[in-house]
C-alpha positions in Angstrom: -82.3 -123.7 -80.2 -84.3 -122.4 -83.2 -84.8 -118.7 -83.4 -87.5 -116.6 -85.1 -87.5 -112.9 -86.0 -90.1 -111.0 -88.0 -90.6 -107.3 -88.9 -93.3 -105.2 -90.5 -93.0 -101.4 -90.7 -91.4 -98.5 -92.5 -87.8 -99.5 -92.2 -85.7 -102.0 -94.2 -86.5 -105.4 -92.6 -83.3 -107.2 -93.6 -80.8 -105.6 -91.0 -83.4 -105.8 -88.3 -84.0 -109.5 -88.8 -80.4 -110.4 -89.2 -79.4 -108.4 -86.0 -82.3 -110.0 -84.2 -81.2 -113.5 -85.2 -77.7 -112.6 -83.9 -79.2 -112.0 -80.5 -80.5 -115.6 -80.5 -77.3 -117.2 -81.8 -76.3 -118.5 -78.3 -79.2 -121.0 -78.6 -77.4 -122.9 -81.3 -78.4 -123.7 -84.9 -77.0 -125.4 -88.0 -78.7 -123.3 -90.7 -80.2 -119.8 -91.2 -82.4 -118.0 -93.6 -84.4 -114.9 -94.3 -87.4 -114.0 -96.5 -88.4 -110.4 -97.4 -91.3 -109.0 -99.5 -89.7 -107.1 -102.3 -91.7 -105.4 -105.0 -94.7 -107.7 -104.6 -92.8 -111.0 -104.5 -90.9 -113.0 -101.9 -87.1 -112.9 -102.0 -85.5 -115.8 -100.1 -81.9 -116.3 -98.9 -80.9 -119.3 -96.8 -77.9 -121.6 -96.3 -76.4 -124.2 -94.0 -74.0 -123.0 -91.4 -73.7 -119.9 -89.3 -75.2 -116.4 -89.7 -72.1 -115.0 -91.2 -72.6 -117.2 -94.3 -76.1 -115.8 -94.6 -74.9 -112.3 -94.2 -72.3 -112.8 -97.0 -75.1 -114.2 -99.2 -77.2 -111.1 -98.6 -74.2 -108.9 -99.4 -73.7 -110.7 -102.7 -77.5 -110.8 -103.5 -79.1 -107.9 -101.6 -82.7 -107.9 -100.7 -84.7 -105.0 -99.4 -88.3 -104.6 -98.2 -90.3 -103.5 -95.2 -91.8 -106.9 -94.3 -89.8 -110.0 -93.6 -89.2 -113.1 -91.5 -86.0 -115.0 -90.5 -85.0 -118.1 -88.8 -82.1 -120.1 -87.3 -82.7 -123.8 -87.3 -81.6 -127.0 -85.6 -82.3 -129.8 -88.0 -85.0 -132.2 -86.8 -86.1 -133.7 -90.2 -83.5 -134.1 -92.8 -79.8 -133.3 -92.8 -78.7 -129.7 -92.2 -78.7 -128.2 -95.7 -79.7 -125.2 -97.7 -82.9 -126.8 -99.0 -83.9 -127.9 -95.5 -83.2 -124.5 -94.0 -86.1 -122.1 -93.1 -87.9 -120.1 -94.3 -89.9 -122.6 -96.4 -91.7 -121.3 -99.5 -94.8 -122.8 -101.1 -95.3 -124.1 -104.6 -96.9 -120.8 -105.7 -93.9 -118.8 -104.4 -96.4 -116.5 -102.7 -96.4 -118.0 -99.1 -93.5 -118.5 -96.8 -93.2 -119.9 -93.2 -90.8 -120.2 -90.3 -91.5 -122.7 -87.5 -90.2 -124.0 -84.2 -91.5 -127.4 -83.1 -92.2 -130.8 -84.6 -95.3 -131.6 -86.7 -96.0 -135.0 -85.2 -98.4 -136.0 -88.0 -96.4 -134.7 -90.9 -95.9 -138.1 -92.5 -99.6 -138.5 -92.9 -100.1 -134.9 -94.0 -97.2 -135.1 -96.4 -98.6 -138.3 -98.0 -102.0 -136.7 -98.4 -100.5 -133.6 -100.0 -98.3 -135.7 -102.3 -101.3 -137.8 -103.4 -102.9 -134.5 -104.3 -100.0 -133.6 -106.6 -97.9 -131.4 -104.3 -94.2 -131.6 -104.8 -92.0 -131.3 -101.8 -88.6 -129.6 -102.1 -87.2 -130.5 -98.6 -87.1 -133.3 -96.1 -88.6 -131.2 -93.4 -91.9 -131.5 -91.5 -92.2 -127.7 -91.7 -92.8 -127.7 -95.4 -96.2 -129.4 -94.9 -97.4 -126.2 -93.1 -96.8 -123.9 -96.1 -98.4 -126.4 -98.5 -101.5 -126.7 -96.2 -101.8 -122.9 -96.1 -101.7 -122.8 -99.9 -104.2 -125.6 -100.2 -106.7 -123.7 -98.1 -106.0 -120.5 -100.1 -106.7 -122.3 -103.3 -110.0 -123.5 -101.8 -111.1 -119.9 -101.4 -110.1 -119.1 -97.8 -108.5 -115.7 -97.1 -105.0 -115.7 -95.7 -105.9 -115.6 -92.0 -108.4 -118.4 -92.3 -106.1 -120.5 -94.4 -103.4 -120.3 -91.7 -106.0 -121.0 -89.0 -107.3 -124.1 -90.8 -103.7 -125.3 -91.2 -102.9 -124.9 -87.5 -106.0 -126.9 -86.6 -104.8 -129.8 -88.7 -101.2 -130.2 -87.4 -100.4 -132.0 -84.2 -97.7 -131.1 -81.7 -96.3 -128.0 -80.1 -95.3 -125.1 -82.3 -94.3 -121.5 -82.8 -95.2 -120.5 -86.3 -94.9 -117.3 -88.4 -96.4 -117.0 -91.9 -96.1 -114.3 -94.5 -97.9 -113.9 -97.9 -97.0 -111.8 -100.9 -100.7 -111.4 -101.6 -101.3 -109.9 -98.1 -98.3 -107.5 -97.8 -99.8 -105.6 -94.9 -99.8 -108.4 -92.3 -97.9 -111.3 -90.8 -99.7 -114.1 -89.0 -98.0 -115.6 -86.0 -99.3 -118.4 -83.7 -98.3 -120.5 -80.7 -99.5 -124.0 -80.0 -98.4 -125.6 -76.8 -95.0 -125.0 -75.3 -92.6 -125.5 -78.2 -91.2 -122.0 -77.7 -92.4 -118.5 -77.1 -93.9 -116.1 -79.6 -93.3 -112.5 -78.6 -94.9 -109.5 -80.4 -93.0 -106.3 -80.0 -95.1 -103.1 -80.2 -93.6 -100.1 -82.0 -94.8 -96.8 -83.6 -95.8 -97.7 -87.2 -93.9 -100.9 -87.0 -94.2 -104.3 -85.2 -91.7 -107.0 -84.3 -92.0 -110.8 -83.9 -89.6 -113.1 -82.2 -89.2 -116.4 -80.4 -87.6 -114.6 -77.5 -87.3 -111.0 -76.1 -83.5 -110.3 -76.7 -84.1 -110.4 -80.5 -86.2 -107.3 -80.4 -85.0 -105.5 -77.3 -83.1 -102.9 -79.3 -86.4 -101.7 -80.8 -89.1 -101.9 -78.1 -89.8 -102.6 -74.5 -93.6 -103.2 -75.0 -94.3 -106.8 -75.8 -97.2 -109.3 -75.9 -96.5 -112.9 -75.1 -98.8 -115.2 -77.0 -100.4 -118.0 -75.0 -100.9 -121.5 -76.2 -103.5 -121.8 -79.0 -103.4 -118.1 -79.8 -103.0 -116.5 -83.2 -101.8 -112.9 -83.8 -102.4 -110.9 -86.9 -99.6 -108.3 -87.0 -99.7 -105.2 -89.1 -97.9 -101.9 -89.0 -100.7 -100.3 -87.0 -101.1 -102.9 -84.3 -101.8 -106.5 -83.4 -105.0 -108.4 -83.2 -104.9 -111.6 -81.0 -107.5 -114.4 -81.2 -107.8 -118.0 -80.2 -107.3 -120.6 -82.9 -111.0 -121.0 -82.9 -111.5 -117.3 -83.7 -112.4 -115.8 -80.4 -111.1 -112.3 -79.8 -108.5 -112.0 -76.9 -107.4 -108.8 -75.1 -103.7 -109.5 -74.6 -101.7 -108.2 -71.7 -98.9 -105.8 -72.7 -95.7 -106.3 -70.7 -93.0 -103.7 -70.2 -89.6 -105.4 -70.3 -86.5 -103.9 -68.6 -83.6 -103.0 -70.9 -81.4 -105.0 -68.6 -80.4 -108.0 -70.8 -80.4 -110.4 -67.9 -83.9 -109.4 -66.8 -85.0 -109.5 -70.4 -83.8 -113.1 -70.7 -86.5 -114.1 -68.2 -89.2 -112.7 -70.5 -92.6 -113.4 -69.0 -91.2 -115.6 -66.2 -90.3 -114.6 -62.6 -87.3 -116.9 -62.4 -84.8 -118.5 -64.8 -85.7 -121.9 -63.3 -89.4 -121.3 -64.2 -88.4 -120.3 -67.7 -86.1 -123.3 -68.2 -88.8 -125.7 -67.0 -91.1 -124.2 -69.6 -88.4 -124.3 -72.3 -88.3 -128.1 -72.1 -90.6 -128.6 -75.1 -88.2 -126.6 -77.2 -85.0 -128.0 -75.6 -86.3 -131.6 -76.1 -87.0 -130.7 -79.7 -83.5 -129.3 -80.1 -81.8 -132.3 -78.6 -83.4 -134.4 -81.3 -82.3 -131.9 -83.9 -79.9 -133.4 -86.5 -79.9 -136.7 -84.7 -83.2 -138.4 -85.7 -84.4 -139.1 -89.3 -88.0 -139.9 -88.8 -88.4 -140.8 -92.5 -85.7 -143.5 -92.4 -86.2 -144.3 -88.7 -82.5 -143.9 -88.0 -80.4 -142.2 -85.3 -77.3 -140.2 -86.1 -74.8 -139.2 -83.4 -71.8 -138.2 -85.6 -69.8 -136.5 -82.8 -69.7 -139.7 -80.9 -67.4 -141.3 -83.5 -69.1 -144.6 -83.1 -69.0 -147.3 -85.8 -70.7 -150.7 -86.0 -67.3 -152.4 -85.3 -66.6 -150.2 -82.3 -70.1 -150.7 -81.0 -69.8 -154.5 -81.2 -66.5 -154.3 -79.3 -68.0 -152.6 -76.2 -67.9 -155.0 -73.3 -69.2 -152.6 -70.6 -70.3 -149.0 -70.1 -69.6 -147.1 -67.0 -71.7 -143.9 -66.6 -70.2 -141.4 -64.2 -71.7 -138.2 -63.1 -72.8 -136.1 -60.0 -76.2 -135.0 -58.7 -78.9 -134.6 -61.2 -76.7 -135.9 -64.0 -76.2 -139.1 -62.0 -79.9 -139.6 -61.9 -80.0 -139.3 -65.7 -77.3 -141.9 -65.8 -79.5 -144.3 -63.7 -82.2 -144.0 -66.3 -79.6 -144.5 -69.0 -78.5 -147.8 -67.4 -82.0 -149.2 -67.8 -82.3 -148.0 -71.4 -78.9 -149.2 -72.6 -79.2 -152.6 -70.9 -82.8 -153.1 -72.1 -82.3 -151.9 -75.7 -78.6 -152.5 -76.5 -78.0 -155.4 -74.1 -74.7 -154.0 -72.9 -73.8 -154.2 -69.1 -73.9 -150.7 -67.5 -72.6 -149.5 -64.2 -73.5 -146.1 -62.8 -70.8 -144.5 -60.6 -70.9 -141.3 -58.6 -68.0 -139.4 -60.1 -66.5 -138.4 -56.7 -66.3 -142.1 -55.7 -65.3 -143.6 -59.1 -61.6 -142.8 -59.1 -61.0 -143.9 -55.5 -62.3 -147.4 -55.8 -59.8 -148.7 -58.4 -62.5 -149.6 -60.9 -62.1 -152.6 -63.1 -62.1 -151.2 -66.6 -60.0 -151.7 -69.8 -60.0 -151.0 -73.5 -63.3 -152.8 -73.8 -65.0 -150.3 -71.5 -66.6 -147.0 -72.3 -66.6 -144.4 -69.6 -69.6 -142.1 -70.3 -69.5 -138.8 -68.4 -72.7 -136.7 -68.1 -72.3 -133.0 -67.1 -74.3 -129.9 -67.9 -71.2 -127.6 -67.6 -68.6 -130.0 -68.7 -66.4 -128.5 -66.1 -67.4 -130.5 -62.9 -64.1 -131.4 -61.2 -65.2 -134.8 -59.9 -66.5 -135.8 -63.3 -63.3 -134.7 -65.1 -61.3 -136.6 -62.6 -63.3 -139.7 -63.3 -62.7 -139.3 -67.0 -59.0 -139.0 -66.3 -59.1 -142.2 -64.3 -60.9 -143.9 -67.3 -58.2 -142.6 -69.6 -55.4 -144.0 -67.5 -57.0 -147.5 -67.6 -57.4 -147.5 -71.3 -61.2 -146.9 -71.6 -62.9 -145.1 -74.4 -64.2 -141.7 -73.1 -67.6 -140.4 -74.1 -69.4 -137.3 -72.7 -72.9 -135.9 -72.8 -72.5 -132.2 -72.1 -74.4 -129.0 -72.6 -71.6 -126.3 -72.7 -70.0 -126.3 -76.1 -66.2 -126.4 -75.9 -66.1 -127.4 -72.3 -63.3 -129.5 -70.8 -65.3 -132.7 -70.8 -66.2 -132.3 -74.5 -62.5 -131.6 -75.4 -61.0 -134.6 -73.6 -63.6 -137.1 -74.7 -63.1 -139.4 -77.7 -66.7 -138.7 -78.7 -69.6 -136.6 -77.3 -73.3 -135.8 -77.5 -74.3 -132.2 -77.1 -77.5 -131.7 -75.1 -78.3 -128.7 -77.4 -80.6 -127.1 -74.7 -79.1 -123.6 -74.7 -77.7 -121.9 -71.6 -79.2 -123.1 -68.3 -78.9 -120.2 -65.7 -80.8 -121.6 -62.8 -78.6 -123.6 -60.4 -81.1 -126.4 -60.1 -80.9 -128.3 -63.4 -84.1 -128.9 -65.3 -83.9 -128.9 -69.1 -80.3 -130.2 -68.8 -81.8 -133.3 -67.0 -84.5 -134.2 -69.5 -82.3 -133.6 -72.6 -79.8 -136.3 -71.6 -82.6 -138.7 -70.9 -83.5 -138.4 -74.6 -79.8 -138.5 -75.6 -79.3 -141.7 -73.7 -82.4 -143.3 -75.3 -81.0 -142.3 -78.8 -77.6 -143.8 -77.8 -79.2 -147.0 -76.7 -81.1 -147.3 -80.0 -78.0 -146.5 -82.1 -75.9 -149.1 -80.2 -78.5 -151.8 -80.6 -78.8 -151.0 -84.3 -75.1 -151.1 -84.8 -74.8 -154.4 -82.8 -77.5 -156.0 -85.0 -80.1 -156.4 -82.3 -83.0 -154.6 -83.8 -85.4 -155.7 -86.5 -86.5 -152.9 -88.9 -89.9 -152.9 -87.2 -88.4 -152.6 -83.7 -86.1 -149.7 -84.8 -89.0 -147.9 -86.4 -91.1 -148.2 -83.3 -88.4 -147.0 -81.0 -87.5 -144.0 -83.2 -91.2 -143.2 -83.9 -91.8 -142.8 -80.1 -89.4 -139.9 -80.0 -91.8 -137.8 -82.1 -94.2 -137.8 -79.1 -91.8 -136.5 -76.5 -92.0 -132.7 -77.0 -95.8 -132.6 -77.1 -96.1 -134.9 -74.1 -93.9 -132.5 -72.2 -96.0 -129.6 -73.3 -99.2 -131.4 -72.0 -97.5 -131.7 -68.6 -96.7 -128.0 -68.6 -100.3 -127.2 -69.5 -101.2 -128.7 -66.1 -99.0 -126.2 -64.2 -101.8 -124.5 -62.4 -102.8 -127.9 -60.8 -99.2 -128.3 -59.6 -99.2 -124.8 -58.2 -102.4 -125.4 -56.3 -100.9 -128.5 -54.7 -97.7 -126.6 -53.8 -99.8 -124.2 -51.8 -101.0 -127.1 -49.7 -97.6 -128.6 -49.2 -95.4 -125.5 -48.8 -95.2 -125.9 -45.0 -94.3 -129.6 -44.8 -91.0 -130.5 -43.1 -90.4 -133.8 -44.7 -91.4 -135.8 -47.8 -90.8 -139.3 -49.0 -90.5 -140.0 -52.8 -91.0 -143.5 -54.1 -90.5 -145.0 -57.6 -89.7 -148.3 -59.2 -87.9 -149.4 -62.3 -87.2 -146.7 -64.8 -89.0 -144.1 -62.6 -87.0 -144.9 -59.5 -84.3 -142.4 -60.5 -87.1 -139.8 -61.0 -88.0 -140.2 -57.4 -84.4 -139.4 -56.5 -84.4 -136.4 -58.9 -87.8 -135.1 -57.5 -86.5 -135.3 -53.9 -83.3 -133.6 -54.9 -85.1 -130.7 -56.5 -87.2 -130.1 -53.4 -84.2 -130.2 -51.2 -82.1 -127.9 -53.5 -84.5 -125.0 -53.7 -87.1 -125.2 -50.9 -84.8 -126.5 -48.2 -87.4 -129.1 -47.2 -86.0 -132.5 -46.2 -86.9 -135.1 -48.8 -85.8 -138.7 -49.2 -86.2 -141.0 -52.1 -86.2 -144.7 -52.1 -86.9 -147.6 -54.5 -90.5 -148.3 -53.6 -89.8 -151.9 -52.8 -87.4 -150.8 -50.1 -90.1 -148.9 -48.2 -91.0 -151.8 -46.0 -87.3 -152.3 -45.2 -87.1 -149.2 -43.0 -88.6 -146.0 -44.4 -92.2 -147.2 -43.7 -91.5 -146.4 -40.0 -91.5 -142.7 -40.8 -94.9 -142.6 -42.5 -97.7 -140.8 -40.7 -100.1 -138.0 -41.4 -97.3 -135.4 -41.3 -95.0 -137.2 -43.8 -96.4 -136.9 -47.4 -95.5 -139.7 -49.7 -95.0 -138.9 -53.4 -95.4 -142.1 -55.4 -94.8 -142.3 -59.2 -97.4 -144.9 -60.2 -97.8 -144.4 -64.0 -99.0 -147.2 -66.3 -95.6 -148.9 -66.8 -94.3 -152.4 -66.2 -94.1 -151.7 -62.5 -97.6 -150.3 -62.0 -99.1 -153.1 -60.0 -96.1 -153.1 -57.6 -96.5 -149.4 -57.1 -100.2 -149.8 -56.3 -99.2 -152.2 -53.6 -96.7 -149.7 -52.1 -99.2 -146.9 -52.2 -101.8 -149.1 -50.3 -99.2 -149.8 -47.7 -98.5 -146.1 -47.2 -102.2 -145.4 -47.0 -102.6 -148.1 -44.3 -100.1 -146.2 -42.1 -102.0 -143.0 -42.4 -99.8 -141.5 -45.0 -100.9 -138.6 -47.2 -100.2 -139.8 -50.8 -99.4 -137.6 -53.7 -99.6 -139.8 -56.8 -98.0 -139.1 -60.1 -100.3 -141.1 -62.4 -101.4 -141.6 -66.0 -104.4 -139.6 -67.1 -107.6 -141.5 -66.6 -106.3 -143.9 -64.0 -109.4 -144.4 -61.8 -107.5 -146.5 -59.2 -104.8 -143.7 -58.8 -107.6 -141.2 -58.4 -109.1 -143.3 -55.6 -105.9 -144.1 -53.8 -104.2 -140.7 -54.0 -105.0 -137.8 -51.7 -103.6 -135.7 -54.4 -102.9 -136.7 -58.0 -100.4 -135.1 -60.5 -101.7 -136.3 -63.8 -99.3 -137.0 -66.7 -100.2 -138.1 -70.3 -99.7 -141.7 -71.3 -96.2 -142.2 -72.7 -94.0 -145.0 -74.0 -92.6 -146.4 -70.7 -88.9 -146.1 -71.8 -89.4 -142.4 -72.4 -91.7 -141.8 -69.4 -89.1 -140.4 -67.1 -88.9 -137.3 -69.4 -92.6 -136.8 -68.6 -92.9 -137.8 -65.0 -90.1 -135.5 -63.8 -91.8 -132.3 -65.1 -94.6 -132.1 -62.4 -91.9 -132.8 -59.8 -89.8 -129.9 -61.1 -92.8 -127.6 -61.1 -93.8 -128.8 -57.6 -90.4 -128.0 -56.1 -90.3 -124.6 -58.0 -93.7 -123.5 -56.8 -93.1 -124.6 -53.2 -89.8 -122.7 -53.1 -91.4 -119.6 -54.7 -94.3 -119.6 -52.2 -91.7 -119.8 -49.4 -90.1 -116.6 -50.7 -86.7 -118.3 -51.5 -84.1 -117.5 -54.0 -85.1 -120.1 -56.6 -82.3 -119.4 -59.1 -79.4 -119.2 -56.6 -80.2 -121.5 -53.6 -77.9 -121.2 -50.7 -74.6 -123.0 -50.6 -74.9 -124.3 -54.2 -73.1 -123.4 -57.4 -74.0 -124.1 -61.0 -70.7 -125.7 -61.8 -68.8 -127.5 -59.1 -65.2 -127.0 -60.1 -63.6 -128.1 -56.8 -63.6 -131.5 -55.1 
């Protein structure tokens, strides 16, 4: 995932920034860069590839100064290349920016700036930020106000750091939404900025975590924090343990909590390098898919276990709906024992966070024996599943430490959506307008996830009311039926509360007998093609005295009337809605388990990677 490091002080910034970026290498990236103020001007070094290439570049063309910013980047707009790498410098050469997130309205902003005569030097959304800052500087704003006005114009969730050669005594950093953390490290006569604590842990234990819509003006002497609207904020200073494992948690109590909140960034990162929003195209190069091979696919069998299998259930709906290819979803532990009917026209697609799950690997082996093409969606780079597959999609979420998977569930939902669009495109099933609409919807996902996370306090309040329940029933239909399964699994895994999930239409075929005042019913009833059917199911549960927790689209008056409790989610394109509806269910399970005093990250009897049958 993208990494940010900044420094202002009395030492040479270059080695501090490069070493900090190394601490964040495990998050993954495809380019890197550094900008340093040197003798009144900005010196910039950046290149595609790993940090060692950047280090060689710096050795060949040294740069030295006491103020600087650096970045490691996953490409989200434009191919990985030197000109698309961060930092991005403005037309005047006096302002430079690094950025995590997606500027959702960058196409409109870019067009406005181009009409005003601005020349863009990259394909990135980030470059609009630096040009907007320069525009406001030219209009007479001071540096801080120019950055503030820029931030109020851009849409989406972001972590942003800006530096100006004309204001050498300060760096401005800001966080909007949940695109990633912005951490300010406090030193003596020096200050540090990073997207995560490990980058600066060698230099300080005293840190400030910026909250959403906060801006920090960082100087050698200290840090001033304000809201984007200019209201002064007294930040809380945290003391971080030197223990690197504890430091990884940052401001969070548990890894699971952190990983839930990292989903804005992990969703951005799984789009990275795959989506060209300008051309409205999808690229999945490691899949080794061609138009001819796409047209030859007769059937896809998705095989996985647990949470990954629930992602596969969503993938079935997406691929069949968009690409019109028949899809089966098989639990990996059952797949190889039923003598499946597959051949060279079949793709066996395995989904696994670790890429080392024994049952999933065995299912892949069975597919290989029968002549199928093997694909894998995996998170762990270099894992067995990735190595044996004919093609793969990397989730690009970074390490997931908590046993109960969260960000490694939502990322493959997006990966499967991208796969469906690419297959449909290669098979000639999409008009240009259809492809543009499908690809454009992906721009919304990180911000929609962030808006769900912004409602975390509401979920925590509900958890306090439900923490002592013994049983829960989860209901969903259509594309959100698998999310009911995933929500129930999360509650079981970490809170040890019995929970069952059903397709909502099956409720009257048995489970309805269980419903009473002591059996809460969680119903996913967002505004999707199954909405009216879900309303009917909720009414049936209410008629039996059930306590209903509704997951509903913001502003739905009927859901507000029917639900005893409502978990609100923003309106989303229905084929991407599972990414959004699952987040409050993850938070609900987390808060209930935490309130019950349980080991959230390492629940009893479970392992992160199940390497035995």
